[in-house]
C-alpha positions, -999 to +999 in steps of 0.1 A: -449-507-560-450-510-598-471-479-601-444-460-582-416-473-605-437-465-636-444-430-623-407-423-617-397-437-652-425-419-670-420-385-653-382-386-648-384-371-613-356-380-589-363-411-568-366-390-537-394-370-552-417-400-560-450-393-541-452-411-507-484-429-518-462-453-537-442-462-507-407-454-495-385-442-524-356-464-513-377-495-516-389-485-551-353-478-562-339-510-548-367-531-564-362-513-598-324-519-597-328-556-586-353-562-614-331-545-639-301-566-629-319-600-628-337-594-662-372-590-649-379-559-669-366-576-701-388-606-695-419-583-689-411-564-721-406-596-741-439-610-728-459-578-736-443-576-770-452-613-778-488-608-766-492-576-787-476-593-817-500-623-814-529-599-812-517-581-844-512-548-824-476-543-835-466-526-867-432-542-877-430-519-907-423-488-886-392-467-891-372-445-868-345-421-878-320-411-852-299-387-873-283-359-854-271-328-871-245-309-851-236-273-856-203-257-848-202-239-815-197-206-832-226-211-857-252-199-832-259-162-829-239-149-859-251-118-875-266-122-910-251-104-939-222-090-919 
């Protein structure tokens, strides 16, 4: 069950396209949604993060920049020098 959910999240395929070896797609979807709503995924993430932090496997000095530079819609495809 978890492998099917992880497969879908990792690949981004529609729920209906998850391989049958993971079980019925409706079951996977319902379980995913239920666990999202009741906080199961958040608890799993917190536990994994705590374990990794205790083992010294996390780098808390990392940095991520989410800057987005938008161009005007007419900026693309203009001729140069003309």
